[in-house]
C-alpha positions as CSV (number, residue, x, y, z in Angstrom):
1,V,117.9,98.6,98.6
2,L,119.2,96.8,95.2
3,G,117.2,93.8,95.0
4,N,119.4,92.5,91.9
5,K,122.2,92.5,94.3
6,D,120.8,90.2,97.5
7,P,122.8,87.3,97.9
8,A,119.5,85.3,99.6
9,Q,117.3,83.5,97.9
10,W,113.7,84.0,97.9
11,T,110.8,82.2,96.9
12,K,107.6,83.9,95.9
13,A,105.8,82.6,99.1
14,D,108.3,85.1,100.8
15,C,106.8,87.9,98.5
16,Y,103.4,89.2,99.9
17,A,101.3,90.2,97.4
18,P,97.3,91.7,98.4
19,V,95.0,90.8,95.3
20,T,91.9,89.1,95.3
21,S,91.6,85.4,94.4
22,L,88.5,84.9,91.1
23,P,86.0,83.5,93.5
24,V,86.0,86.7,95.7
25,V,85.4,88.4,92.4
26,R,82.4,86.6,91.2
27,F,81.2,86.7,95.0
28,L,81.2,90.7,94.9
29,T,80.7,90.8,91.3
30,A,77.0,88.7,91.8
31,F,76.1,90.8,95.0
32,A,76.8,93.7,93.2
33,V,74.1,91.9,90.9
34,S,71.9,90.4,93.2
35,K,71.3,94.8,95.1
36,K,71.5,96.7,91.1
37,C,74.4,98.0,92.3
38,T,76.8,100.1,89.6
39,L,80.2,98.3,89.8
40,K,83.5,100.3,89.0
41,Q,87.0,99.8,88.7
42,G,89.8,101.4,90.2
43,D,93.8,100.7,90.5
44,C,96.4,102.7,92.5
45,K,99.9,102.6,91.2
46,N,101.7,103.9,94.5
47,A,99.0,102.3,97.1
48,F,102.4,100.5,99.1
49,V,105.5,103.6,97.5
50,Q,106.3,104.4,101.0
51,S,104.4,103.9,103.7
52,T,105.7,104.9,106.7
53,L,107.2,102.2,109.3
54,P,105.9,101.8,112.7
55,D,108.7,102.7,115.0
56,S,109.0,99.1,116.1
57,E,110.1,97.8,113.2
58,V,113.8,98.7,112.6
59,V,115.2,98.7,109.6
60,I,118.4,99.5,108.1
61,V,119.8,98.9,104.9
62,R,123.2,100.2,103.1
63,P,123.1,103.0,100.6
64,P,123.5,102.5,96.7
65,A,127.8,101.8,95.8
66,G,128.2,105.6,94.5
67,C,125.6,107.5,96.2
68,P,127.0,111.4,96.5
69,I,125.1,112.0,99.6
70,S,126.6,109.8,102.1
71,S,130.0,108.4,103.3
72,P,131.8,105.4,103.1
73,N,131.2,102.4,105.4
74,T,127.1,104.2,106.5
75,Y,124.2,102.6,107.1
76,W,120.1,104.3,106.6
77,R,117.7,103.2,109.2
78,L,114.6,103.5,106.7
79,R,111.8,105.6,108.0
80,K,109.4,104.8,105.3
81,S,109.3,101.0,103.0
82,L,111.1,100.0,99.8
83,Y,109.1,99.0,96.4
84,G,109.5,95.1,96.8
85,L,111.1,95.6,100.2
86,R,112.1,91.4,100.9
87,R,112.1,90.8,105.1
């Protein structure tokens, strides 16, 4: 759960962020202008926070140290994803 305590070294290639490239943005803008469409912009700040995990994907984590609702030597099975969770 605590990403800053993760013993594994991660690179940028290990993380996935669904963003568009600049050529795609240019193409969509040119296409919209050619069709005389109005362009709008939006942002979903919490789009990937707490999305439901499929049953086939089991993720087990340790609760944070000092968690008042779990006893020592227990683990949690996640039913929803955590922001920044790396595999």
